SELONU-654224 format. One record per residue: x, y, z of N, C-alpha, C in turn; residue in three letters. Coordinates in Angstrom, 2 decimals, always signed. Atoms other than C-alpha are relative to their C-alpha. Layout:
# SELONU-654224
<<X; Y; Z>; <X; Y; Z>; <X; Y; Z>; 'Ala'>
...
***
This chain:
# SELONU-654224
<<-1.30; -0.45; -0.57>; <+75.55; +42.18; +20.45>; <+0.50; +1.28; -0.79>; 'Met'>
<<-0.55; -1.22; +0.67>; <+77.22; +45.65; +19.68>; <+1.22; -0.31; -0.70>; 'Pro'>
<<-1.26; +0.18; +0.77>; <+80.07; +45.83; +17.22>; <+1.12; +0.06; +0.94>; 'Pro'>
<<-1.25; -0.12; -0.78>; <+83.51; +45.12; +18.82>; <+0.63; +1.26; -0.39>; 'Arg'>
<<-0.63; -1.05; +0.41>; <+85.49; +48.11; +19.03>; <+1.31; -0.42; -0.68>; 'Pro'>
<<-1.05; +0.38; +0.71>; <+88.44; +48.18; +16.75>; <+1.29; +0.23; +0.92>; 'Arg'>
<<-1.21; -0.16; -0.79>; <+91.72; +47.51; +18.57>; <+1.06; +0.82; -0.68>; 'Gln'>
<<-1.09; -0.87; +0.47>; <+94.62; +50.06; +18.14>; <+1.23; -0.77; +0.26>; 'His'>
<<-1.31; +0.84; -0.13>; <+97.92; +48.37; +17.48>; <+0.90; +1.11; +0.59>; 'His'>
<<-0.93; -0.88; -0.71>; <+100.51; +49.91; +19.76>; <+1.43; -0.55; +0.22>; 'His'>
<<-1.34; +0.60; -0.14>; <+103.50; +47.47; +19.62>; <+0.94; +0.47; -1.02>; 'His'>
<<-0.97; -0.44; +0.97>; <+106.65; +48.43; +17.95>; <+1.27; -0.79; +0.16>; 'His'>
<<-1.19; +0.58; +0.07>; <+109.87; +47.01; +16.90>; <+0.96; +1.24; -0.11>; 'Val'>
<<-1.03; -1.06; -0.02>; <+113.12; +49.12; +17.25>; <+1.21; -0.42; -0.16>; 'Tyr'>
<<-1.41; +0.19; +0.21>; <+116.68; +49.36; +16.44>; <+0.84; +0.98; +0.55>; 'Val'>
<<-0.82; -0.97; -0.81>; <+119.35; +50.93; +18.64>; <+1.42; -0.08; -0.63>; 'Val'>
<<-1.38; +0.12; +0.40>; <+122.81; +51.65; +17.21>; <+0.83; +0.02; +1.39>; 'Glu'>
<<-0.84; +0.27; -1.16>; <+125.38; +50.47; +19.68>; <+1.56; +0.51; -0.37>; 'Leu'>
<<-1.45; -0.38; +0.01>; <+128.98; +51.91; +20.24>; <+0.83; -1.15; -0.47>; 'Ser'>
<<-0.81; +0.93; +0.37>; <+131.65; +50.10; +18.56>; <+0.77; -0.71; +1.28>; 'Asp'>
<<-0.54; +0.69; -1.24>; <+133.06; +49.40; +22.15>; <-0.66; -1.24; +0.36>; 'Arg'>
<<+0.66; +1.13; -0.38>; <+130.51; +46.72; +22.46>; <+0.59; -1.13; -0.68>; 'Val'>
<<-0.65; +1.20; +0.70>; <+132.64; +44.51; +20.06>; <+1.12; -0.52; +0.91>; 'Trp'>
<<-1.02; +0.44; -1.07>; <+135.10; +44.24; +23.19>; <-0.60; -1.11; +0.75>; 'Asn'>
<<+0.65; +1.08; -0.74>; <+132.50; +41.91; +24.75>; <+0.05; -1.45; -0.77>; 'Leu'>
<<-0.26; +1.33; +0.83>; <+133.31; +38.22; +23.75>; <-1.33; -0.57; -0.26>; 'Ala'>
<<+1.33; +0.57; +0.36>; <+129.67; +37.22; +23.89>; <-0.56; +0.67; -1.17>; 'Ser'>
<<+0.44; -0.75; +1.39>; <+128.82; +39.93; +21.25>; <+0.69; -0.45; -1.12>; 'Phe'>
<<-0.85; +0.44; +1.18>; <+131.56; +38.89; +19.06>; <-0.31; -1.50; -0.36>; 'Arg'>
<<+0.41; +1.44; +0.30>; <+130.58; +35.12; +19.38>; <-1.22; -0.08; -0.65>; 'Arg'>
<<+1.28; -0.15; +0.64>; <+126.98; +36.10; +18.37>; <-0.04; +0.54; -1.32>; 'Ala'>
<<-0.05; -0.63; +1.21>; <+128.17; +37.84; +15.35>; <+1.23; -0.29; -0.85>; 'Asn'>
<<-1.23; +0.25; +0.66>; <+130.99; +35.97; +13.58>; <+0.27; +0.65; -1.50>; 'Pro'>
<<-0.08; -0.36; +1.30>; <+130.13; +37.23; +10.19>; <-0.33; +1.56; -0.18>; 'Asp'>
<<+0.21; -1.61; +0.05>; <+129.91; +40.97; +11.04>; <+0.81; +0.77; -1.08>; 'His'>
<<-0.60; -0.85; +1.06>; <+130.63; +43.35; +8.11>; <+0.50; +1.13; +0.86>; 'Asp'>
<<-0.56; -1.14; -0.98>; <+132.85; +46.08; +9.80>; <-0.44; +1.33; -0.52>; 'Ile'>
<<+0.51; -1.37; +0.57>; <+131.25; +48.77; +7.50>; <-1.40; +0.22; +0.41>; 'Cys'>
<<+1.31; -0.31; -0.57>; <+127.90; +48.24; +9.26>; <+0.14; -0.07; +1.44>; 'Lys'>
<<-0.03; -0.20; -1.45>; <+127.10; +49.24; +12.84>; <-0.33; -1.27; +0.74>; 'Pro'>
<<+0.48; +1.01; -1.01>; <+126.46; +47.16; +15.81>; <-1.27; +0.52; +0.40>; 'Cys'>
<<+1.45; -0.42; -0.41>; <+122.79; +47.28; +16.83>; <-0.60; -1.07; +0.96>; 'Val'>
<<+0.90; +0.63; -0.92>; <+120.27; +46.03; +19.48>; <-1.42; +0.07; -0.75>; 'Tyr'>
<<+1.49; +0.03; +0.49>; <+116.77; +44.92; +18.16>; <-0.76; -0.40; +1.17>; 'Val'>
<<+0.91; +0.28; -1.06>; <+113.88; +44.98; +20.56>; <-1.41; +0.46; -0.52>; 'Gly'>
<<+1.26; -0.29; +0.15>; <+110.22; +45.24; +20.79>; <-0.67; +0.53; +1.25>; 'Met'>
<<+0.61; -0.54; -1.12>; <+107.92; +47.31; +22.92>; <-1.44; +0.42; -0.22>; 'Thr'>
<<+1.26; -0.71; +0.17>; <+104.38; +48.60; +23.64>; <+0.03; +1.47; +0.30>; 'Gly'>
<<-0.16; -1.52; -0.16>; <+105.84; +52.12; +24.25>; <+0.39; +0.47; -1.30>; 'Leu'>
<<-0.59; -0.52; +1.14>; <+106.88; +54.48; +21.72>; <+1.53; -0.24; +0.01>; 'Asp'>
<<-1.50; +0.49; -0.08>; <+110.45; +53.58; +20.65>; <+0.87; +1.09; +0.62>; 'Pro'>
<<-0.85; -1.07; -0.59>; <+111.89; +56.94; +21.68>; <-0.09; -0.01; +1.55>; 'Asp'>
<<+0.27; +0.10; -1.38>; <+110.30; +56.58; +25.18>; <+0.94; -1.34; +0.48>; 'Leu'>
<<-0.75; +1.24; -0.50>; <+111.69; +52.97; +25.41>; <+1.49; +0.14; -0.01>; 'Arg'>
<<-1.38; -0.22; +0.08>; <+115.11; +54.01; +24.32>; <+0.45; +0.84; +1.34>; 'Phe'>
<<-0.22; -0.84; -1.22>; <+115.15; +56.78; +27.13>; <-0.14; -0.93; +1.25>; 'Asp'>
<<-0.17; +0.70; -1.26>; <+114.16; +54.17; +29.69>; <+1.07; -1.00; +0.01>; 'Arg'>
<<-1.19; +0.90; +0.12>; <+116.94; +51.74; +28.58>; <+1.11; +0.87; +0.55>; 'His'>
<<-1.19; -0.80; -0.34>; <+119.43; +54.67; +29.01>; <-0.11; +0.48; +1.51>; 'Lys'>
<<+0.12; -0.45; -1.40>; <+117.95; +55.56; +32.45>; <+0.06; -1.27; +0.89>; 'Ala'>
<<-0.14; +1.29; -0.83>; <+118.36; +51.81; +33.56>; <-1.44; -0.59; +0.52>; 'Gly'>
<<+1.26; +0.51; -0.42>; <+114.58; +51.18; +33.85>; <-0.52; -1.09; -1.08>; 'Val'>
<<+0.20; +1.24; +0.73>; <+113.87; +47.68; +32.71>; <+0.92; -0.06; -1.21>; 'Gln'>
<<-0.97; -0.30; +1.18>; <+117.00; +48.13; +30.55>; <+0.76; -1.15; -0.33>; 'Ala'>
<<-0.89; +0.99; +0.55>; <+119.02; +45.81; +28.33>; <+1.48; +0.63; +0.47>; 'Asn'>
<<-1.29; -0.39; -0.09>; <+122.61; +46.18; +29.57>; <+0.84; +0.59; -0.98>; 'Arg'>
<<-0.75; -0.52; +1.23>; <+124.09; +46.67; +26.18>; <-0.56; +1.35; -0.39>; 'Leu'>
<<+0.61; -1.23; +0.34>; <+121.61; +49.46; +25.41>; <+0.30; +1.00; +1.03>; 'Val'>
<<-0.21; -0.96; -1.00>; <+122.07; +51.17; +28.76>; <+1.51; +0.44; -0.17>; 'Arg'>
<<-1.44; -0.33; +0.08>; <+125.99; +51.00; +28.42>; <+0.43; +0.38; -1.30>; 'Asp'>
<<-0.66; -0.34; +1.38>; <+126.55; +51.21; +24.64>; <-1.03; +0.72; -0.92>; 'Tyr'>
<<+1.05; -0.51; +0.97>; <+123.22; +52.55; +23.12>; <+0.45; +1.73; -0.36>; 'Gly'>
<<-0.35; -1.20; +0.48>; <+123.83; +55.61; +20.94>; <-1.16; +0.80; -0.66>; 'Leu'>
<<+1.16; -0.70; +0.58>; <+120.69; +56.43; +19.09>; <-0.92; -1.18; -0.68>; 'Arg'>
<<+0.98; +0.89; +0.76>; <+117.60; +54.84; +17.42>; <+0.34; +0.15; -1.52>; 'Leu'>
<<+0.01; -0.11; +1.42>; <+117.81; +53.95; +13.74>; <-1.31; -0.32; -0.68>; 'Leu'>
<<+1.32; +0.13; +0.60>; <+114.25; +54.51; +12.61>; <-0.06; -0.39; -1.53>; 'Pro'>
<<+0.06; +0.43; +1.40>; <+115.25; +53.98; +8.97>; <+0.03; -1.43; -0.14>; 'Glu'>
<<-0.12; +1.51; +0.11>; <+115.74; +50.12; +9.77>; <-1.43; -0.60; +0.53>; 'Leu'>
<<+1.04; +0.75; -0.69>; <+112.33; +49.69; +11.64>; <-1.49; +0.83; -0.27>; 'Tyr'>
<<+1.22; -0.94; -0.19>; <+109.75; +52.57; +11.33>; <-1.11; -0.64; -1.02>; 'Ala'>
<<+0.82; +0.41; +1.08>; <+108.08; +51.01; +8.05>; <-0.93; -1.12; +0.78>; 'Val'>
<<+0.84; +1.06; -0.60>; <+106.77; +48.12; +10.35>; <-0.95; +0.29; +1.03>; 'Tyr'>
<<+0.78; -0.38; -1.17>; <+105.26; +49.99; +13.17>; <-1.26; +1.01; -0.29>; 'Asn'>
<<+0.30; +1.04; -1.08>; <+102.69; +49.93; +14.89>; <-0.66; -1.33; -0.46>; 'Pro'>
<<+0.64; +1.41; +0.31>; <+101.48; +46.21; +14.93>; <-0.43; -0.51; +1.24>; 'Met'>
<<+0.62; +0.64; -1.11>; <+99.74; +43.86; +17.10>; <+1.23; -0.63; +0.84>; 'Pro'>
<<-1.03; +0.72; -0.73>; <+101.69; +42.19; +19.98>; <+0.74; -1.21; -0.61>; 'Tyr'>
<<-0.57; +1.22; +0.62>; <+102.26; +38.89; +18.34>; <+0.74; +0.24; -1.15>; 'Glu'>
<<-0.85; -0.32; +1.25>; <+103.35; +40.34; +15.16>; <+1.30; +0.81; +0.29>; 'Ala'>
<<-1.13; -0.68; -0.48>; <+105.83; +42.55; +16.94>; <+1.11; -1.00; +0.60>; 'Ala'>
<<-0.84; +0.98; -0.46>; <+107.28; +39.43; +18.84>; <+0.67; -0.70; -1.13>; 'Arg'>
<<-0.47; +0.83; +1.09>; <+107.64; +37.65; +15.45>; <+0.97; +1.02; -0.86>; 'Glu'>
<<-0.85; -0.90; +0.90>; <+109.08; +40.76; +13.58>; <+1.29; +0.33; +0.81>; 'Met'>
<<-1.23; -0.31; -0.70>; <+111.69; +41.33; +16.37>; <+1.01; -1.04; -0.35>; 'Glu'>
<<-0.98; +1.18; +0.45>; <+113.26; +37.91; +15.56>; <+0.19; +0.14; -1.46>; 'Val'>
<<-0.31; -0.05; +1.46>; <+112.95; +38.32; +11.80>; <+0.78; +1.12; -0.31>; 'Glu'>
<<-0.90; -1.23; +0.24>; <+114.37; +41.78; +11.88>; <+1.44; -0.21; +0.38>; 'Leu'>
<<-1.35; +0.49; -0.51>; <+117.30; +40.60; +13.94>; <+0.80; -1.00; -0.94>; 'Ala'>
<<-0.63; +0.97; +0.91>; <+117.99; +37.74; +11.62>; <+0.20; +0.68; -1.31>; 'Ile'>
<<-0.31; -0.67; +1.12>; <+117.66; +39.88; +8.59>; <+1.09; +0.89; -0.08>; 'Gly'>
<<-1.18; -0.97; -0.04>; <+120.05; +42.50; +9.84>; <+1.33; -0.78; +0.06>; 'Leu'>
<<-1.38; +0.90; -0.16>; <+122.65; +39.85; +10.89>; <+0.28; -0.55; -1.50>; 'Arg'>
<<-0.45; +0.51; +1.46>; <+122.38; +38.28; +7.30>; <+0.51; +1.06; -0.84>; 'Glu'>
<<-0.51; -1.15; +0.92>; <+123.00; +41.73; +5.89>; <+1.30; +0.58; +0.52>; 'Ala'>
<<-1.30; -0.36; -0.61>; <+126.22; +41.97; +8.03>; <-0.09; +0.89; +1.11>; 'Gly'>
<<+0.00; -0.81; -1.11>; <+125.06; +44.01; +10.91>; <+0.35; -1.03; +1.31>; 'Tyr'>
<<-0.28; +0.96; -1.09>; <+126.32; +42.73; +14.29>; <-1.08; +0.31; +0.89>; 'Ala'>
<<+1.19; -0.18; -0.68>; <+123.15; +42.18; +16.27>; <-0.05; -0.60; +1.30>; 'Val'>
<<+0.25; +0.55; -1.31>; <+122.12; +41.73; +19.83>; <-1.53; +0.21; +0.14>; 'Trp'>
<<+1.32; +0.07; -0.20>; <+118.52; +40.72; +20.50>; <-0.33; -0.81; +1.15>; 'Gln'>
<<+0.28; +0.75; -1.25>; <+117.31; +39.73; +23.97>; <-1.22; -0.86; -0.03>; 'Ala'>
***
């Protein structure tokens, strides 16, 4: 049997800074009772695309999360770039872990 080709990991976690206006949504406030007002509101996601392309798709309304489409400002690669790329299952787990870690650090986090 020939050697199995090495799989290239192409999944990413990403963090989008959201406008402070997202705080006006009751569901967002309820999800973030311990928000440190000195830290931004963010969305944490995972994708098989490059995070820049995924952000552009959110903003264009293509398979978009409503909060990113309506309130997304920019990517925050300083919060996620160190983890990428990774296998699909690792990205699924890291999305949750990253969201939890950021919320514990005082960020207001939305994660779908």
